[in-house]
N, C-alpha and C positions, 0 to 999 in steps of 0.2 A: 886250387882253391874253389874254382867253379864246380868241380866234381863233388867236393865236400858240401857246398851249399845246396847242390841238387839233392843229395841224400837227406839233407835236413828238411827239405820242403818238397812235397809231392803233390802234383796237380792231376786230377782225374775227374770222372763223372760217377755219380751214384744214381741208381734208378729209384725214383719215387715209387710209392705203392702202386701207382697206375702206369709206371714205366717212363714217365717224363724224365729226361736227362737233366740232372742237377750238377752244376759245377761245384767242386769241393777242393779244399786244400788241407793236407795233413802235415802238420809241423812235428817232425820227429824230435824226441828228446835228445839233448846235446851231451848229457853226462852219463848215459847208460843206466840210469836208475829205472827200476821197473815200477812205474806208477800207473794207476788207472787213467785213461785219457779224459780230456775235458771236451765236451761238445758245446759249441757256442751257437745258440739260435739268435740270428741278427734281429735288429729292430726293423720296423716297417720302413721301407725306402732307403735301407742301408746295405751296401754291398759287403761281402765277406772281407774284402781287402781292408776295410776300415778297422778290423780287429787284428791286423797283422802284427803291430808292435806288441800288443798285449799277449798275443799267441806266442810270439818268440820269447817273451819274458817267461811264460809258463814252461815253454820247452827247455829253457835254460835251467829251470827248477826240476826238470826230469819228467815233465808231463807231455805225452803226445796231445796235440790239440787239433780238433777237426772243426773247420769252418765251412760254410756252404752258402750258396745263393738260392733263395726261393724261386720258384717258377716265375718267369716274366721279369726277373731281376738280374742285373749284372751278367755273369757268364751263363746263367740259366734262362736267358731271354727267349730262347727258342725262336719262333718266327717273328718275335718282336713283342714288346709289352702290350701294344694295342690289340694284338691278335691272340693273346693268351686270355681266354674268357672265363677261366675257372673262378669260382667264388672264393672268398677269403678263407673259409674253413679248409680249402684244399692245401693251403700252406702248412696246416697241421696234420690233417687226416691222411694226406698223401706225401707231402714233402718231409716234414719232421719225422713222420712215422717211417718213411723209407730210409732216412739217414740213421735213425735209431736202429733199424734192422741191420743196416750195414755194420754199424759199430758193435752191435751185440753179437754178430756172427764172428767177430774177430777178437773181442776182448771180453773177459768174464764180468767186468763191471766198469762203470764210468761215472764221471761227474757231469753236471749240466749247468750251463749258464744261460739265462734268458735275459736279453737286453730289451727293455721296453715291451713292444708287442711280442717279442720272442719269448717272453715269460708268460704273458697272458694267453698265448696260443696253446699252451700246455693244457688248458682247461678242456680242449677238444679231445684229449687223448687220455686213456687210462694210464695210471702210473706204472712204469716199468719197474720190475723188481730188481733190475740190474743197475738202477741209478743209486749211487752211494750218497751223494749230497747234491745240493743245488745252490746256485747264487742267482738271486733276482736283482737285476740292476735297473733301477729307475723304471719299474714296471707299473703302469697306470691302469686305472679304470677310467676310460676316456669320457664317461657320461658328463655332459655339459654342466650339470648343476654342481659338480664337484669343484668347479672353478669359482672364483670370487670376483666381485666388482665388475668392471666393464669387460674383463676377460671372459666372464661367464657368457655374456650376450654375444661377444665376438665369436666364441666357440660355437654357440647355437647357430649363428648366422652362417658360419663356415660349413657345419654339418648339414644344415637345412637347405642352403642356397648356393654358396660359393663353390663348394667342391662338386656337388652333382651337376651344376651348370658347366663347370670347367670340363668335366669328364664328357658330358654330352657334346660339347663343342669340339673337343680335341681327340676324343676316342680313348683317352687315358688321363691319369693325373700326371701332367708333364712337369719335369724338373724345370725350375727357373721361371715359372709363372705364378708366383705366390707360394710355391711349394719348393722347399730347398733340399728335399731328399731326392733320391733317384726316381725316375718315372715308375708309377705304379700301374699295373694292369687295371682295366676299367672296373671289373666287378669286385676286385679286392678293395679298390678305393670306395666304391659305392656301398659295399657291405660295412666297411669301416665307418663311414658316415652314419649309416643306419644304427649300428651298435652304439655310437656315441650320442645319438638322439634319444634313445629309449633305455631307461634303466632296466637291466635284467633281460632285455629283449633276446639276446643270443642264447640264454639258458632255457628258453621256452621249450618244453618237452614235445610240443607239437611239431617242432622243426625237424627236418630230415636229419640234420647234423647239429644237435644242440651242444653247447659247451657245458657239459654236465658233470665233468670229472674233477673240478677244482677241489671239492671237499674230500676227495679220496686220497689226496697227496699227504704223506706223513713223513717225508724225508727231512733230515736236518737241512735247514735252509738259511743262508745268510742273505738278508734283503737290505739293499741300500736305497734310501731315498734322500733327496737333497733339497734343502730349504729354498734354493733359488732356481729350482727346476720348473720352468714355465709349462712344460709338456706333461709333467707328472707331479702336480702340486701335492701338498701334504694330504688333503682330503681324498684325492684320487688314489694315491698309493695305499692309504689306509683302507679304503674300500676294497681294493684289489686283494690285499692280504686277508681281509675278512672272508673273502670267497674261498681262499686256500686256508681254511680255518684249522685244519688238522696238521699243518706243518709243525715240525719241531723248529720253531722260528727264533732266529736272532736278528732283530730288526735294528739297523743302524741308520738313524736319521741324522744327517750331517749338515751343519751350517758351514759355509765357506771359511768363516773365521776359525772354525775348529782345526782347519788345515793350514791356517795362516795364508789364505789366498782370498782374492776378491770375487772369484767366480768358479763354479763347478758346473751347474746346470745339468742338462740332460745328457751331454756327451763328454763332459770334462773328465770323467773317470778314465776314459780311454786315451787321454793324452799322456805321452811318456813321462811328463813331470810328476805323475802319480805313482811312479814305481816304488818309491820309498815308503809310501803310506798305504794307499788303497790297494794297489796291486800286491804289495807284500802281505796285506791282510787276507786277501783271497787265497794266496799261495799257502799261507798258514792254515786257513780254513780247509783247503783240500788236503793238506798234509795230515790234519787232525782226523780226517775221515777216509784215509786211504789204507790204513793197516787193518 
């Protein structure tokens, strides 16, 4: 039994574009179907292991699934998050780009899922012609004015003061000190705060690495947003999708009551109790764009 499990799950490293070693997991399909793989770009502060249940579900449907950790995160921590000083764009221009290269050398085409910042980061990269379809899961534009009420000013205070002060004091955005994700490398965290303070800042063409590719994406894309998502509220998700304005878009905005539940939020999609509705919907989406 252990030997069978080993064959279904493979752990290894992938070289980012600059050679940084990224920890990755490949979930092999369990029924022998020949389907294009699914690449999952994780959210900020989320390790690849968080996607394991969903990845196994897709593998049972016949899809190889590749997950990975960004530099400074999880198994890709390198010398430690505090010592990984690369800027935020490196997670796209080096890490995602390196993982795409790995998968494109082995498969003729693939699907891509971006969760939260894992979708937004694609704006740093030109669209690969080998992407068949995409799923955007709770992908926000984090600009503080997209939030409402007191949350708007709480977000501004976080990006302007709390987060930069925390990073300066601790050398990174540490887990467990008002931040519930995994520890973020310092410059990733500081760039994130800057992006969320200034509308359109990161697309500025004068930057060395602007996020200028969003409007070039035209792949069929299933986008989920959730009414009770405090990290990606309706205005934030809508703003992000306007940036990726040439997608062949199917946007599903879901209220918890639509699924007869009290809560979904930013992470509820990935709970195993979503197998029969949201997970199944994505599997059908990939099925419809795999032949």
